[in-house]
C-alpha positions in Angstrom: 70.2 -29.3 23.3 69.5 -31.6 26.0 67.1 -34.2 26.0 64.5 -32.4 28.5 64.7 -29.6 26.1 64.1 -31.1 23.0 61.2 -32.9 24.4 59.5 -28.9 25.6 60.2 -27.9 22.1 58.7 -30.7 20.8 55.6 -30.6 23.1 55.5 -26.3 22.4 55.6 -27.4 18.7 52.5 -29.6 18.4 50.5 -28.0 20.9 50.7 -24.6 19.0 50.0 -26.5 15.8 46.7 -27.7 17.8 45.9 -24.6 19.2 46.4 -23.0 15.3 43.5 -25.9 14.3 41.3 -25.0 16.4 42.0 -27.5 18.9 43.2 -27.2 22.5 45.2 -29.7 24.7 42.7 -29.5 27.3 39.6 -30.6 24.8 38.9 -33.7 24.7 39.8 -34.6 21.3 42.5 -32.2 21.3 43.7 -33.6 24.9 44.0 -37.0 23.0 45.9 -35.9 20.4 47.9 -33.6 22.8 49.3 -36.4 24.9 49.2 -39.2 22.3 51.7 -36.6 20.4 53.7 -36.1 23.6 54.2 -40.2 24.0 55.1 -40.8 21.1 57.8 -38.0 20.9 56.5 -36.2 17.7 57.9 -33.1 15.9 56.0 -30.4 14.6 56.7 -31.8 11.1 56.1 -35.2 11.9 53.1 -34.6 13.8 51.5 -33.2 10.6 52.8 -36.4 8.8 51.1 -39.0 10.9 47.7 -37.6 11.7 47.2 -35.4 8.5 46.1 -32.5 11.0 47.4 -29.9 8.3 43.7 -30.3 6.5 40.6 -29.5 8.7 38.1 -31.0 6.2 39.9 -34.0 6.7 38.7 -33.7 11.0 35.2 -32.7 9.8 36.3 -29.7 12.2 36.2 -25.7 11.9 38.3 -23.5 12.1 37.9 -19.5 12.6 40.0 -17.1 10.7 42.9 -16.0 12.7 41.1 -12.0 12.9 38.2 -13.9 14.0 40.0 -15.4 16.8 42.2 -12.1 17.5 38.9 -10.1 17.9 37.6 -12.7 20.5 40.8 -12.6 22.3 40.6 -9.0 22.7 37.4 -8.5 23.4 35.3 -9.0 27.2 33.5 -11.7 27.8 29.4 -11.2 27.4 26.7 -12.9 27.8 23.5 -13.5 25.7 20.6 -12.2 28.2 17.5 -11.7 25.2 16.8 -12.7 22.2 14.4 -11.1 20.0 12.4 -12.0 16.3 11.5 -8.8 14.5 9.1 -9.1 12.1 7.3 -7.3 9.5 3.7 -6.5 8.6 2.5 -8.6 6.1 0.5 -5.4 3.9 4.0 -3.1 3.5 4.3 -2.7 -0.1 7.3 -0.6 -1.3 6.4 0.2 -4.6 9.0 1.3 -6.9 8.2 -0.3 -10.2 9.0 -4.3 -8.8 6.7 -5.4 -10.8 4.7 -7.8 -8.9 2.8 -7.4 -5.7 5.2 -9.3 -3.4 6.9 -5.9 -2.4 7.1 -6.0 1.2 9.7 -7.6 3.2 10.1 -11.7 2.8 12.8 -11.5 5.8 12.9 -11.2 9.0 16.1 -10.1 11.8 17.3 -11.6 15.3 18.8 -9.7 17.8 20.8 -10.9 20.6 21.0 -8.6 23.7 24.1 -8.7 26.3 24.8 -7.9 29.5 27.3 -5.3 28.0 24.3 -3.0 25.9 25.8 -4.7 22.7 22.8 -6.2 20.2 23.9 -7.9 17.5 21.1 -8.1 14.3 21.1 -11.3 11.7 18.5 -12.0 9.1 16.9 -15.1 7.1 14.1 -15.8 5.2 11.7 -16.8 3.8 9.7 -18.5 6.0 9.7 -16.4 9.1 7.1 -18.4 11.3 8.5 -21.6 10.7 12.3 -20.3 11.7 11.0 -18.1 14.6 10.0 -21.7 15.8 13.0 -23.2 15.5 14.9 -20.4 17.4 12.0 -20.6 20.2 12.7 -24.6 20.5 16.7 -23.7 20.1 16.4 -20.6 22.3 18.4 -22.4 25.4 21.6 -23.2 23.4 21.8 -19.7 23.1 20.4 -18.1 26.1 23.5 -17.2 28.8 26.0 -18.3 26.6 29.2 -16.1 25.2 28.4 -14.5 22.0 32.1 -15.0 20.7 31.7 -18.3 21.0 31.2 -18.0 17.1 32.3 -22.3 16.6 30.4 -23.4 20.1 27.1 -22.1 19.8 27.4 -23.2 15.8 28.1 -26.7 16.6 25.6 -27.0 19.0 22.4 -25.7 17.1 24.1 -27.2 13.8 24.2 -30.7 15.7 20.3 -30.3 17.0 19.1 -29.9 13.5 21.8 -32.3 11.9 20.8 -35.3 14.1 16.7 -34.7 12.9 17.6 -34.0 9.5 19.9 -31.0 8.2 18.8 -27.8 6.3 15.3 -26.2 6.5 14.0 -23.5 9.3 17.2 -24.8 11.8 19.4 -24.3 9.8 18.3 -20.5 8.3 17.7 -19.8 11.8 21.3 -20.5 12.6 22.5 -18.5 9.7 20.7 -15.6 11.4 22.2 -16.4 14.8 25.4 -16.7 13.7 25.2 -12.9 11.7 24.1 -12.1 15.1 27.1 -13.3 17.0 29.4 -11.4 14.5 28.0 -8.5 14.5 28.1 -8.1 18.4 31.8 -9.3 18.1 32.5 -6.3 15.5 30.9 -4.0 17.6 33.0 -5.1 20.5 36.0 -4.7 18.5 35.6 -2.0 16.6 35.9 -3.5 13.6 34.2 -4.3 10.5 33.0 -7.7 9.4 35.3 -8.0 6.5 38.2 -7.6 8.7 36.6 -10.8 11.2 36.6 -12.4 8.0 40.6 -12.2 7.0 40.7 -8.7 5.7 40.6 -7.2 1.9 41.8 -9.1 -0.4 39.7 -6.7 -3.4 39.2 -2.8 -2.7 35.7 -3.5 -4.3 33.4 -6.0 -5.2 31.7 -6.5 -8.8 27.9 -7.2 -8.6 25.4 -8.5 -11.7 22.0 -7.7 -11.9 19.3 -10.6 -11.0 16.7 -9.8 -13.4 13.3 -11.0 -13.4 9.4 -9.8 -13.6 8.9 -9.9 -9.7 11.9 -8.0 -8.8 12.0 -5.4 -11.7 14.0 -2.5 -13.1 11.2 0.2 -13.5 8.2 -2.7 -14.6 10.3 -3.5 -17.5 10.1 -7.1 -18.7 12.4 -9.8 -20.3 11.5 -10.6 -23.6 9.9 -7.0 -24.7 12.0 -5.0 -22.7 15.2 -7.0 -23.0 17.8 -4.4 -24.7 16.4 -1.5 -22.6 17.2 -3.8 -19.4 20.8 -4.5 -20.8 21.5 -0.9 -21.7 20.4 0.7 -18.4 22.4 -1.9 -16.4 25.6 -1.4 -19.1 24.7 2.7 -18.8 25.6 2.1 -14.3 28.7 0.0 -15.2 26.7 -3.1 -14.8 28.1 -5.8 -16.8 26.6 -8.9 -15.5 23.3 -10.4 -15.9 21.0 -13.3 -14.7 18.5 -14.3 -16.3 15.5 -17.2 -16.4 14.8 -18.2 -19.8 13.7 -21.4 -19.9 10.3 -23.3 -18.0 8.6 -26.4 -18.0 6.4 -27.4 -16.0 6.8 -30.8 -16.6 10.4 -31.0 -16.3 10.6 -31.4 -19.8 12.2 -28.8 -22.0 10.1 -28.7 -25.8 12.2 -27.8 -28.7 9.4 -24.7 -28.8 10.4 -23.7 -25.2 14.2 -24.3 -25.9 13.8 -21.6 -29.2 11.9 -19.0 -26.8 14.3 -18.9 -24.0 17.5 -19.1 -26.7 16.2 -16.1 -28.2 16.8 -13.8 -25.1 20.3 -14.8 -25.2 21.0 -13.9 -29.1 18.9 -11.0 -28.6 21.9 -9.7 -25.9 24.8 -11.1 -27.5 23.4 -9.3 -31.2 22.9 -6.0 -28.9 26.0 -5.7 -27.3 28.2 -8.9 -27.9 30.5 -10.0 -25.0 29.8 -6.4 -23.1 27.3 -8.1 -20.9 28.7 -11.6 -19.0 25.2 -13.8 -18.7 24.1 -16.1 -16.0 21.5 -18.8 -16.5 19.4 -20.3 -13.6 16.8 -22.9 -14.5 16.0 -22.3 -10.7 15.7 -26.5 -10.9 13.2 -26.9 -12.9 14.7 -29.6 -15.0 15.6 -33.2 -15.1 18.8 -34.6 -16.6 17.8 -34.8 -20.3 16.5 -31.3 -20.4 19.8 -30.0 -18.2 21.9 -31.4 -21.0 20.1 -30.2 -23.9 20.1 -26.6 -22.0 24.1 -26.7 -21.4 24.6 -28.2 -25.1 22.5 -25.2 -26.9 24.3 -22.3 -24.2 27.8 -23.5 -25.4 28.0 -20.6 -28.3 27.1 -18.0 -26.5 30.3 -18.2 -23.9 27.7 -17.7 -20.4 29.2 -17.1 -17.4 27.7 -20.0 -15.9 24.6 -22.4 -15.7 23.2 -22.2 -12.6 20.7 -25.1 -10.5 20.0 -26.8 -14.0 18.2 -29.6 -11.7 17.9 -30.1 -7.9 20.8 -30.3 -6.0 20.3 -33.7 -4.4 22.3 -35.6 -6.7 25.9 -34.5 -6.9 26.6 -37.3 -9.2 24.4 -36.8 -12.2 25.9 -32.8 -11.4 29.1 -34.4 -12.3 28.0 -35.8 -15.0 26.1 -33.0 -16.4 29.8 -30.9 -16.0 31.9 -33.5 -17.3 29.6 -33.1 -20.4 29.6 -29.8 -21.2 31.7 -26.3 -22.1 29.4 -24.5 -19.5 30.5 -23.3 -16.3 28.0 -25.4 -14.1 26.9 -23.0 -10.5 25.8 -25.3 -7.7 23.5 -22.8 -5.6 22.0 -21.6 -2.7 19.9 -24.7 -1.9 23.0 -26.3 -0.3 23.5 -25.6 3.0 27.2 -26.1 5.5 30.2 -27.4 4.1 29.2 -30.8 4.2 27.0 -30.6 1.8 29.4 -29.0 -0.9 32.0 -31.4 0.1 30.4 -34.3 -2.3 30.3 -31.6 -4.9 34.0 -30.5 -5.3 34.9 -34.3 -4.1 33.0 -35.3 -7.7 34.2 -32.3 -9.7 30.4 -31.9 -10.3 30.4 -28.1 -10.2 32.9 -24.8 -11.3 31.6 -22.2 -9.7 29.6 -22.4 -6.0 26.9 -20.3 -4.6 25.7 -20.1 -1.1 23.5 -17.4 0.4 24.7 -16.4 4.0 21.2 -16.3 5.6 20.7 -19.8 4.9 23.8 -21.7 4.6 25.1 -21.4 8.3 25.8 -17.7 8.8 29.1 -15.7 7.9 31.4 -17.8 9.6 30.3 -21.4 7.7 30.6 -19.4 4.3 33.8 -18.1 4.8 34.6 -22.5 5.3 32.8 -23.1 2.4 34.9 -20.9 -0.2 38.1 -21.7 1.6 37.3 -25.6 1.0 36.2 -24.6 -2.7 39.6 -22.4 -3.3 41.5 -25.8 -2.6 39.8 -26.7 -5.5 40.7 -23.7 -7.7 36.9 -23.2 -7.6 35.3 -19.5 -7.4 32.4 -18.3 -5.3 29.5 -16.2 -6.5 27.2 -15.3 -3.4 23.5 -15.3 -3.6 22.1 -12.1 -2.4 18.6 -11.5 -3.2 16.8 -11.5 0.8 16.9 -8.3 2.9 19.6 -5.9 3.6 21.3 -7.5 6.2 22.1 -10.2 3.5 23.2 -8.1 0.8 25.3 -6.1 3.6 27.0 -8.9 4.9 27.7 -10.4 2.1 29.5 -7.4 0.1 31.7 -7.8 3.9 32.4 -11.8 2.9 33.0 -11.1 -0.5 35.6 -8.3 0.3 37.4 -11.0 2.2 37.2 -14.0 -0.2 40.6 -14.6 -2.2 38.1 -16.7 -4.7 35.3 -14.3 -5.2 33.9 -14.6 -8.9 31.2 -11.9 -8.6 27.8 -11.3 -6.4 24.4 -11.1 -6.9 22.4 -8.0 -6.4 19.4 -6.4 -7.9 18.2 -3.0 -9.0 15.0 -3.0 -7.0 16.1 -4.1 -4.0 18.9 -1.7 -3.3 17.2 1.2 -5.1 14.1 0.5 -3.3 13.1 -2.2 -0.7 16.8 -2.0 1.3 16.5 1.7 1.8 13.3 1.8 3.4 15.0 -0.6 6.1 18.3 0.6 6.2 19.9 4.0 6.0 23.2 3.1 4.1 22.8 0.5 1.5 25.7 0.0 -0.9 24.6 0.9 -4.0 26.9 -0.3 -7.1 29.5 2.3 -8.8 30.7 1.3 -12.2 29.6 -2.2 -11.3 31.0 -2.4 -7.9 29.8 -2.2 -4.5 31.8 -1.8 -0.9 30.5 -2.5 2.3 30.0 0.0 5.7 33.8 0.9 7.2 31.5 0.5 10.7 32.1 -1.9 13.5 30.2 -5.5 13.0 27.6 -5.9 10.0 27.4 -1.9 10.0 24.0 -1.6 8.4 22.5 1.7 10.0 18.9 0.6 10.7 16.2 3.1 10.4 14.7 3.4 14.5 11.1 4.9 12.6 10.7 0.9 11.7 9.8 0.2 15.7 7.9 3.1 16.0 5.5 3.8 13.3 4.1 -0.2 13.1 5.8 -1.3 10.2 8.1 -3.7 12.9 7.0 -6.1 15.6 9.3 -7.5 18.1 8.8 -10.8 20.1 10.9 -11.4 22.9 11.6 -15.2 22.3 13.4 -15.7 25.2 15.2 -13.8 28.2 17.2 -13.9 31.7 
C-alpha cells in the first residue's frame, strides 16, 4: 500500500474510533484528539493504547447506545416549541387498601411539545414545586433545541446544576426531561424505549414487592400479618420482598429493637424457608456502628441485600461495611449520576447498585451507570416506587440491562394507583413484568385526567 494510502487508512481508523466513542473531529475536544492522532501517525490500535479512549469513564464523557444513535440518525430534525408541567390535585385519594392517607399522586409530569406534533412525557417526584421551579429556571436550555440532542441537553442542564451543587431538584427535573426526550425519539422512530437502550437482554423482568404500612397490600401490616403478606405474594409468583424491620430515632439500634426486627425475618424463613428472597432497607437511619451490627445479625438469613444501612455521603464507610460482612450491600437511589456511583464502585463499597431513573439523570444516565457497574461485575436493582411512568420506563430499562438483578414493584401501586393514571400498567405474571411494545415509553395516559379536574397543565415556556 502506498504511503498516502496508509495515512488515509489511519485517519479513517481513528476518526471512526472517535465517532464510536461519542466524539467528532469537528467538535472542540474530538478535533484536538483527531488532529493530534493525525500528526503522530497513530493507527487505531496505537491510538487506543496512547489515549485510553477505549474507556469512556476515563474521559468523563457519556456515550449513547448504538441503537439510540441509529434512531437519531434515522429521524428528521425537530424543535421543542413548548414545555408544560402537569400536576395533580392535592386532595386526590385513590384508596385500595394502601394503609395510609398519602394515596394520591406524589409525582408530576413534564411534557415537551415539538414542531412535528410529537409530544414526549417525563416524570419525577416528590417535591413538585421545587422541581417545577428548576424547570422554569432552565427552560431556556430546552426550548428551541432538537429533542434528539439527548446528551447535549443533558450536559447543558447537568452543568448548570453541578456548578451549584449536584443533585436535588435540578437533577430530578433533568431526569424527567431526559425521559421525555427519549419518549419523543421512540415515537419518531417507531421503537419502544428498550430498543433505544440496546434491545432485549431477557424476555421478562423479575420483580420483588416493596412492603410498607403506607403502600400496603389490602391494609395488611408487617408484624401482625407477615405470613399473610408472604403467602399473598408467593401465590402470585412473586418470590422477593423488601421490608423495613429496623427503626431507631437516634441512629443507634438497641438490642430490643434489633430483636423485634429480626423476628420478621425469622418468621419468613421458618414459614417458607428460602422460597422468598428478602431485601432489608434501613432508609439511611443508622450510624456505622448500628449498620455493622445489623449486617452481622442478618448473615445467617441469606438475604438478597441490605440497602441504605447508612446515608450515602461516605463511600469509605460503606467500603468498610462491605469488607466486614458477607451480606451483600446495596447502595441506593439516593445517589445521582455516574459520577456519584463511580467512587462506590472503585472503593468496593457495594455489591448491588440501585437508582431511580427519575432521580439519577434519566433513562440514558441510568443505562450508563449500569454499564459502568457491569465492568465491576456488580448487578443493578432499579428503584421504581414513584409514579407510573417511572415504573414503565424502568421495565424498559431493565429489559435492556445485561447486569439486572431484580426490579422493584409495589402491589398497591400497580393494582390501584398507577391504573388511575395509565391504562396499560404492567402487572406481574409469575413474578415478572414486560414493558409495552408501543413506541417510546408506551404509556397510555388516560385523557380524562385532563377533563375531570385531576390534572392541571401549566405552560412553563413556549416559542
